[in-house]
Each structure stands twice: as structure tokens, then as C-alpha cells.
C-alpha positions in Angstrom: -30.9 0.5 -15.8 -30.8 -1.5 -12.5 -27.8 -3.9 -12.4 -28.2 -4.9 -8.7 -29.4 -8.5 -9.4 -26.5 -9.1 -11.8 -24.0 -7.6 -9.4 -25.4 -9.8 -6.6 -25.1 -12.9 -8.8 -21.4 -12.1 -9.5 -20.7 -11.4 -5.8 -22.3 -14.7 -4.9 -20.1 -16.5 -7.4 -17.0 -14.8 -5.9 -18.1 -15.8 -2.4 -18.3 -19.4 -3.6 -14.8 -19.0 -5.1 -16.1 -19.5 -8.6 -13.5 -17.0 -9.8 -13.8 -17.6 -13.6 -17.6 -17.3 -13.4 -17.4 -14.1 -11.4 -14.9 -12.6 -13.7 -17.1 -13.4 -16.7 -20.2 -11.9 -15.0 -18.4 -8.6 -14.0 -16.9 -8.4 -17.5 -20.4 -8.8 -19.1 -21.8 -6.0 -17.0 -18.9 -3.7 -18.0 -19.6 -4.4 -21.7 -23.1 -3.1 -21.2 -22.1 -0.2 -18.9 -18.4 0.7 -18.8 -18.8 3.2 -16.0 -20.4 0.7 -13.5 -18.0 1.3 -10.7 -19.2 -1.6 -8.6 -18.6 -4.0 -11.4 -15.2 -2.6 -12.2 -14.2 -3.0 -8.5 -15.7 -6.5 -8.4 -13.7 -7.5 -11.4 -10.5 -6.3 -9.8 -11.2 -8.3 -6.7 -12.2 -11.4 -8.6 -9.0 -11.3 -10.8 -6.9 -10.8 -7.7 -8.4 -13.6 -5.8 -8.0 -15.9 -8.8 -4.3 -15.2 -9.2 -3.7 -15.5 -5.5 -5.3 -19.0 -5.5 -3.5 -20.1 -8.7 -0.4 -17.9 -9.2 0.9 -19.9 -12.2 4.0 -18.9 -14.1 4.5 -15.1 -14.0 6.8 -15.2 -17.0 4.2 -17.0 -19.1 1.6 -14.5 -18.1 3.9 -11.6 -19.2 4.6 -13.3 -22.5 0.9 -14.0 -23.1 0.0 -10.5 -22.2 2.5 -8.8 -24.5 0.1 -8.5 -27.4 -2.9 -7.0 -25.6 -0.6 -4.7 -23.6 1.0 -3.4 -26.8 -2.4 -3.0 -28.4 -3.7 -1.1 -25.4 -0.9 1.4 -25.5 -1.3 1.8 -29.3 -5.0 2.6 -28.9 -4.1 5.0 -26.0 -1.6 6.8 -28.2 -4.1 7.6 -30.9 -6.8 8.6 -28.4 -9.1 5.5 -28.7 -9.7 5.4 -25.0 -12.5 2.9 -24.8 -10.7 0.5 -27.0 -7.5 1.0 -25.0 -9.4 0.3 -21.7 -10.8 -3.0 -23.1 -7.3 -4.1 -24.2 -5.8 -3.2 -20.8 -8.5 -5.3 -19.2 -7.5 -8.2 -21.6 -3.9 -7.9 -20.4 -4.9 -7.5 -16.7 -7.0 -10.7 -17.0 -3.6 -12.4 -17.2 -1.5 -10.2 -14.8 -4.0 -8.4 -12.6 -1.5 -7.1 -10.0 0.6 -5.1 -12.6 0.6 -1.7 -10.9 1.7 0.3 -14.0 -0.9 -1.3 -16.2 -3.7 -0.7 -13.7 -2.7 3.0 -13.6 -2.8 3.1 -17.4 -6.2 1.5 -17.4 -7.4 4.1 -14.9 -6.1 6.9 -17.1 -7.9 5.5 -20.2 -11.2 5.1 -18.3 -10.8 8.7 -17.0 -10.1 10.0 -20.5 -13.2 8.2 -21.8 -15.3 9.9 -19.1 -15.9 6.7 -17.1 -15.0 8.4 -13.8 -16.6 5.8 -11.4 -14.8 3.0 -13.1 -11.6 4.9 -13.0 -12.0 5.5 -9.3 -12.5 1.8 -8.7 -9.2 1.1 -10.5 -7.3 3.8 -8.7 -8.5 2.5 -5.3 -7.3 -0.9 -6.4 -3.9 0.5 -7.2 -3.8 2.0 -3.7 -4.4 -1.5 -2.3 -1.8 -3.3 -4.3 0.8 -0.5 -4.0 0.4 0.7 -0.4 3.6 2.8 -0.5 2.6 4.7 -3.7 0.3 7.7 -3.1 -0.7 7.9 -6.7 -3.7 5.6 -6.4 -5.2 7.6 -3.6 -4.5 10.9 -5.3 -6.2 9.8 -8.6 -9.1 8.3 -6.7 -9.5 11.6 -4.9 -9.5 13.5 -8.2 -12.3 11.2 -9.5 -14.4 11.7 -6.3 -14.0 15.4 -6.6 -15.1 15.4 -10.2 -18.2 13.3 -9.4 -19.3 15.7 -6.7 -18.1 13.9 -3.6 -15.6 16.4 -2.0 -15.7 14.8 1.5 -14.7 11.4 0.2 -12.2 13.1 -2.1 -10.7 14.8 1.0 -10.3 11.4 2.7 -8.5 10.0 -0.3 -6.0 12.9 -0.3 -5.5 12.5 3.4 -4.6 8.8 2.8 -2.2 9.9 0.0 -0.5 12.3 2.4 -0.2 9.7 5.1 2.1 7.9 2.6 4.0 11.0 1.4 3.3 14.1 3.7 5.2 16.3 1.2 3.3 15.5 -1.9 2.5 19.0 -3.3 -0.4 17.9 -5.5 -2.1 16.2 -2.6 -1.4 19.1 -0.3 -2.9 21.6 -2.7 -6.0 19.4 -3.3 -6.5 19.0 0.4 -6.3 22.7 1.0 -8.9 23.4 -1.8 -11.2 20.7 -0.7 -11.0 21.8 2.9 -12.2 25.3 1.8 -15.0 23.7 -0.2 -16.2 21.6 2.7 -16.0 24.6 5.0 -18.4 26.4 2.6 -20.7 23.4 2.6 -20.6 23.3 6.4 -21.5 27.0 6.5 -24.5 26.4 4.2 -25.6 23.4 6.3 -25.4 25.3 9.6 -27.5 28.2 8.1 -30.2 25.8 7.0 -31.5 25.3 10.6 -32.9 21.8 11.1 -30.7 20.4 8.4 -30.9 16.7 9.4 -34.6 16.6 8.9 -34.3 18.5 5.6 -31.6 16.4 4.1 -33.0 13.8 1.7 -29.7 11.9 1.6 -28.9 10.8 5.1 -25.6 9.3 4.0 -24.5 12.8 2.9 -25.2 14.0 6.4 -23.0 11.3 7.8 -20.3 12.0 5.3 -20.4 15.7 6.2 -20.0 14.9 9.9 -17.0 12.7 9.1 -15.4 15.4 6.9 -15.9 18.0 9.6 -13.9 15.9 12.0 -10.8 16.0 9.8 -9.9 19.4 11.1 -11.3 19.7 14.6 -9.5 21.0 17.7 -8.7 18.7 20.6 -11.8 19.9 22.5 -14.0 19.3 19.5 -12.5 15.9 19.0 -13.2 14.9 22.6 -16.8 16.1 22.1 -17.0 13.9 19.0 -15.7 10.9 20.9 -18.4 11.4 23.5 -21.1 11.6 20.8 -19.7 8.6 19.0 -19.6 6.6 22.2 -23.2 7.4 22.9 -24.2 6.1 19.4 -21.9 3.1 19.8 -23.6 2.2 23.1 -26.9 2.0 21.1 -25.3 0.0 18.2 -22.5 -2.1 19.8 -22.0 -4.3 16.8 -21.7 -1.4 14.3 -18.3 -1.9 12.6 -18.6 1.6 11.0 -19.0 3.2 14.4 -16.1 1.2 15.8 -13.8 2.4 13.0 -15.1 6.0 13.2 -14.4 6.1 16.9 -11.0 4.4 16.4 -10.1 7.1 13.8 -11.1 9.9 16.2 -9.1 8.4 19.0 -6.1 8.2 16.6 -6.4 11.9 15.8 -6.2 12.5 19.6 -3.1 10.3 19.6 -4.7 7.9 22.0 -3.4 4.9 20.0 -4.2 2.3 22.6 -8.0 3.2 22.5 -7.9 3.4 18.7 -6.2 0.0 18.6 -8.7 -1.7 20.9 -11.6 -0.5 18.7 -9.9 -1.5 15.5 -9.2 -5.0 16.9 -12.9 -5.3 17.8 -13.9 -4.3 14.3 -11.4 -6.8 12.8 -12.8 -9.6 14.9 -16.0 -9.2 12.9 -14.2 -9.3 9.6 -11.3 -11.6 10.0 -10.6 -11.9 6.3 -10.3 -8.1 5.8 -6.9 -7.1 4.7 -7.6 -3.4 5.2 -8.6 -4.0 8.8 -5.6 -6.2 9.5 -3.4 -3.4 8.2 -5.1 -0.8 10.4 -4.7 -3.0 13.5 -1.0 -3.5 12.7 -0.4 0.2 12.0 -2.1 1.2 15.3 -0.2 -1.4 17.3 3.1 0.0 16.0 2.0 3.6 16.7 1.0 2.7 20.3 4.4 1.0 21.0 6.4 3.8 19.4 4.6 6.3 21.6 5.6 4.2 24.7 9.1 4.0 23.5 9.3 7.8 23.1 7.9 8.3 26.6 10.4 5.8 28.0 13.3 7.6 26.3 12.0 11.0 27.5 12.0 9.6 31.1 15.5 8.3 30.7 14.4 4.7 31.2 16.7 3.1 28.6 16.0 -0.4 29.8 12.3 -0.1 29.3 12.8 1.6 25.9 15.0 -1.3 24.8 12.4 -3.8 26.0 9.7 -2.0 24.1 11.9 -1.9 20.9 12.1 -5.7 21.1 8.4 -6.0 21.6 7.8 -3.6 18.6 10.0 -5.8 16.4 8.0 -8.9 17.4 4.6 -7.1 16.9 5.6 -5.9 13.4 6.7 -9.3 12.3 3.4 -10.8 13.4 1.6 -8.0 11.7 3.3 -8.5 8.4 2.8 -12.3 8.6 -0.9 -11.6 8.9 -0.8 -9.4 5.8 1.1 -12.0 3.8 -1.4 -14.7 4.9 -4.2 -12.6 3.6 -2.4 -11.6 0.3 0.0 -14.4 -0.3 0.6 -13.5 -4.0 1.9 -10.0 -3.2 5.7 -10.0 -3.4 5.9 -6.5 -1.9 4.4 -7.8 1.4 6.8 -10.6 1.6 9.7 -8.2 1.0 8.5 -6.0 3.9 8.2 -9.1 6.1 11.7 -10.1 5.0 13.1 -6.7 6.0 11.7 -7.0 9.5 12.9 -10.6 9.9 16.4 -9.5 8.8 16.3 -6.7 11.4 15.2 -9.1 14.1 18.1 -11.5 13.3 15.7 -14.2 12.1 17.9 -14.9 9.1 16.5 -18.3 7.8 12.9 -17.1 8.0 13.9 -13.9 6.2 15.6 -15.9 3.4 12.4 -18.0 2.9 10.3 -14.8 2.4 12.8 -13.0 0.2 13.3 -16.0 -2.1 9.6 -15.9 -2.8 9.7 -12.1 -3.4 12.6 -12.1 -5.8 10.6 -13.2 -8.9 8.6 -9.9 -8.8 10.3 -7.2 -10.8 9.1 -4.5 -8.4 10.6 -6.3 -5.4 13.6 -7.9 -7.1 16.4 -5.5 -6.4 15.7 -5.0 -2.7 15.1 -8.7 -2.2 18.4 -9.7 -3.9 20.3 -7.2 -1.7 18.7 -8.5 1.5 19.4 -12.1 0.4 23.0 -11.2 -0.1 23.1 -9.7 3.4 21.5 -12.8 4.9 23.9 -15.2 3.2 26.8 -13.0 4.2 25.6 -13.1 7.8 25.4 -16.9 7.7 28.9 -17.1 6.2 27.8 -18.6 2.9 29.9 -16.2 1.0 29.6 -17.6 -2.5 25.8 -17.2 -2.4 26.2 -13.8 -0.8 28.5 -12.7 -3.6 26.1 -14.0 -6.3 23.0 -12.2 -4.8 25.0 -8.9 -4.4 26.2 -9.1 -8.0 22.7 -9.6 -9.3 21.4 -6.8 -7.1 24.1 -4.5 -8.5 22.9 -4.8 -12.1 21.2 -1.6 -13.3 22.1 0.4 -10.1 23.5 3.9 -10.7 27.2 3.9 -10.0 27.0 6.8 -7.5 23.9 5.6 -5.7 24.0 4.6 -2.1 22.8 1.1 -2.8 25.5 0.5 -5.3 28.2 1.7 -2.9 26.8 -0.5 -0.1 26.8 -3.5 -2.4 30.3 -2.9 -3.6 31.6 -2.3 0.0 30.0 -5.7 1.0 31.6 -7.4 -2.0 34.9 -5.9 -1.0 34.5 -7.1 2.5 33.8 -10.7 1.3 36.8 -10.7 -1.0 39.0 -9.4 1.9 37.8 -12.2 4.2 38.8 -14.7 1.5 42.2 -13.2 1.1 41.5 -11.9 -2.4 42.9 -8.4 -1.9 43.1 -7.5 -5.6 39.4 -8.2 -6.0 38.6 -6.3 -2.8 40.6 -3.3 -3.9 38.8 -3.3 -7.3 35.4 -3.1 -5.5 36.6 -0.3 -3.2 38.1 1.5 -6.1 34.7 1.7 -7.8 33.3 3.4 -4.7 36.5 5.6 -4.3 35.9 6.8 -7.9 32.5 8.4 -7.1 32.7 9.0 -3.3 36.1 9.3 -1.6 34.5 9.9 1.8 32.4 6.7 1.9 33.2 4.8 5.1 36.9 3.8 5.2 37.5 3.2 1.4 40.2 5.8 1.3 42.3 4.0 3.8 41.6 0.6 2.2 42.8 1.9 -1.1 46.2 2.6 0.5 46.5 -0.5 2.6 45.3 -3.1 0.1 47.8 -4.1 -2.6 
């Protein structure tokens, strides 16, 4: 059945910011065909855009979603995967950015055999949790099962860019590289393969997959070929990005950045392109810093470090502007503002991140640091104490918080309270900083 007209209607509603209407249209399509990947991806986008426009009360959303979430997990437990998926969607209609619930939805869709829908959900998880490789790994597994090994390989590569030591992703990449090598061999032996391929997109994907493991000489040849094609299609965003990615593999980050910026100028609202531009700008500056250090030019390296801090702050401001409802992005911006000494600006971002459970502990700790830096010690103590809740006693974060609380108490002349904080560190790590000496000098 052809759903293209219905999908177009839903996309048009989304473009007009008629979020409720778009959500309803995508949901109707999924009732008819649960494995319609485009509809599942569209529903995720519509829900996200709606909550970003009208965040509402997160606590009320959690309370309202408790029943459907419990129902979804109950269905999942007894193996009623389609029913579980519908109940998870009911919950995510209220709290669409819940990373854990999205992963559970993906698992249920996968178990029900709706692999394209599962892939759409896993790719959405990769967007909302950019530091968690699980979304890309699961998306890669779905692509592999639906017979798209080259796209699967790209997904695993993205997972490994987040966690280079992930054993599952490493093994999958190795297996897929072997599969694509066999495909390449079959293609090469076919002679005039381009003319004989019915699916021209498959040919393009195969070319891209081959470039994942090319030598420097082959990469430079690929650049020359892409530049020739780009000269013929100077407004092709796909070619800009492909050429940018190839320059990145050659570690020519400046050239890669220039092309990514050009692509982003055509899609100013694209979060993914904004992230790519920011990542490449950081890589280019870090490479210059390394060269300055190697040349012994410390002054130049220091100047570039300051420039990097400024560039990263502007990068994360852009990301926050595009995804204002994401606490994780505000947390990362806050970190960089703290590091740059922009304390008031950091406090503003961290205070907006603290309501999200995933960002809460880090945000509280950084808020304590900011207030301590400003000399507002009562607020610093309060934030540190809240950040300490639930921390393992022997963990590095707990020890750092206790040490800072001890420092605050000392500065206020409360030696007994300071010694009590240091004693809790001393109990689990006698070698931490100078707590051993403080235990003997404070009475």
C-alpha cells in the first residue's frame, strides 16, 4: 500500500507547526502499518518539536505517564510486543525525550518484527542521547537485518566514534567490513556494473562504504573524483558532506569544516549539521594546538586554547538554540562556560538543566562549584549536599564534593564540620589530596 500522500500531508502539517495534527496523522498511519519507518520517525520528530515549543511541567508529564508506562512494561514482560509498543507510544506522547522508554519501545518493535520502525526509534535515541552509543548500535543491527550492510556499517562507525572500545560495535564492524568486501568483489567481477545495477542508490552506497577503509592514496583519489562531481553540482548538499567526510578521514579538518559550513548554510535549522560544523571546528583547532606544542610555541598554543574555548561555547550555544528543551545540551554548555570562567552565564544554563534527572547530579555539582567560586558559600553548600545524595561513598565525585564542603567549612572557621567531611574521605581513601594532613591539623 502506498502511504506517500498521507506522509506528505503529515510532513506539511509539521512544517506549518501544527504539531498535534501531525502527531495524529503519523499515529494513524502506524495503526494501519506498524512497520512504516518514515511514519515512526516523523512521529518522533513531531513529538519532540511539540514538547520543545511547549515544555510544560515535567513532573506532571511523569505522573500522567505512570499508568501507560507500567502497562507497557507489563505487556513486554508477558511477550505482548505490539501491545507494549502501543503503550510505550502512549507514554512517549507525554514525555517523548525519555531515553530509556524510547529504547524500550525500540526493543518491543524489534521483538514484534517491525525492524524499520525499530530503526527509526533507535536513530532518534542516538539524537537525544549523543553520548550513548546504544542508539547507533541498535540502528546498525536493524539495518543489517533488513539487508543494508553499508548503512549498518556507518551506524557502527558512529557508535565507535562515541566509544572506540565498545566490543559489540567493534565485532559488528569487523563482520560487516568482511561482508562489504565480498560485495565489492562481486561488483568488480561484474564488469560494467553501473549500467547493470537497477538500484542506482545501492551503487552510491557501495561507493561510500568502500571509502570507509581506503588508504591515503585512495582517499586523495576519491577527493579528486568528488571534487569533479561537485563542480558539476555545486549546490548538492550530499556531495558537500561526502567530500567533507573524506577530507576528515585525511585529517584535513580545515577543508572538511569549510564544506560542512557550506552545507549548513543551506540547512540553517539542521541540528545534525550544526553539530558537525562544531565538531570539525574543534578538531581543526586541536590539531593546530598540537602543532604549536610540537614546535615549542607555547604562546601560540595558549592563544589557540583560548580560541578553542570560545569556539566551543558558541558551538554549544547553537546546539541549545536548536534544541532548547534538551537539558543534556545545556549541561554541556554549562561545563564549557565554567571552564572559561563565565560563571554567571554557566549558572543560568545549569539551573535550567537541573530539573532533568539525567543531568541533575552533574548540574548540581557544577552549580556548587560556581557558587563557591562567587563566594556565595551557603548556596554552594546546598548544591553540593544535593549533588552528594545517592553518590557511592568511594566514588571520585563523592570525594570531590566532600573535599569542597570541607574547604567551605574551613573558610568559615567551622573546623569540626570540616574535619567530619575530610574524615568521610579518609575512611575510604587515605591518599586523596591532603586529607591525611588535615585530619591531624584540624581539631
